[in-house]
Steps between C-alpha positions, in 0.01 A plus 500: 500500500148571595442556881179301491716187482687581826231534759369140476849373570533723797163398629574137442833521681347673811209261504713183465747600769242611750277193468775226448783638709335748737738764387408876459715631205540877480521630138773739406551740209491325159790563260601406136768233511763549235722206571459124552609498866263324731397692816527191732689180584234267344257572215201331351431577136200411282422582147159617389336484161167598348355844411833644625828315560745547785635360818476542873795454741483506877840556667537433875786575741607193698358637831164582339450165326611289799237681707226464235567127456534442881153655540362302212640159627443572870864413577818709531711507182825682549697444173431466134411145409279302266180594694584863438553445132171309473309761685642786282370317191157436664482862622586627151226271357239615754575870437487447125165319535350767717615773263375312192156460652480878562624571146255255360224710663634793312483313171867409482542129472850356582645155550794436731796273442665281765707714741879493506691559816846672496719536809818669600630837566501744214314273260338632188139512386446523119133557410349361183406838363762750388501829691486610852310336787324673786628406843291545815707466813327367816618496860406243770605470862745228386645681205444624142356335184410638158238442227644543156257512213559536122190495279444607146236505235513239221593678175 
């Protein structure tokens, strides 16, 4: 997977969380994911098609996402609920849109599908492309989350 595909997703994630949820995410060391295990309690997953195909998953710990959604809604959310699920889908959509805009400026045109949200401890993420994905872990004051990207050239 070409590294040029990763940075727009990282920049989009940081920008969306800073502007929409007033959260300052700190990026960790990227790694190649060789299994399907999610790195959080709830994940938003969106398929991407165009010049390249792939998918993006954002996986949040419960503490992290409840803080993000509390900040976005301006009210204290203390447990996973429908608002959390809706927000994860919307955050995934916003990050995908921000990344696709940056990729478009690089000559890489992509369309995004409708996000899917999966919840539960130890849930799985299966990307549309075969092969490994790149996971970029993040830390926030309220807990961790991860950006999981799998992109590949159309053959």
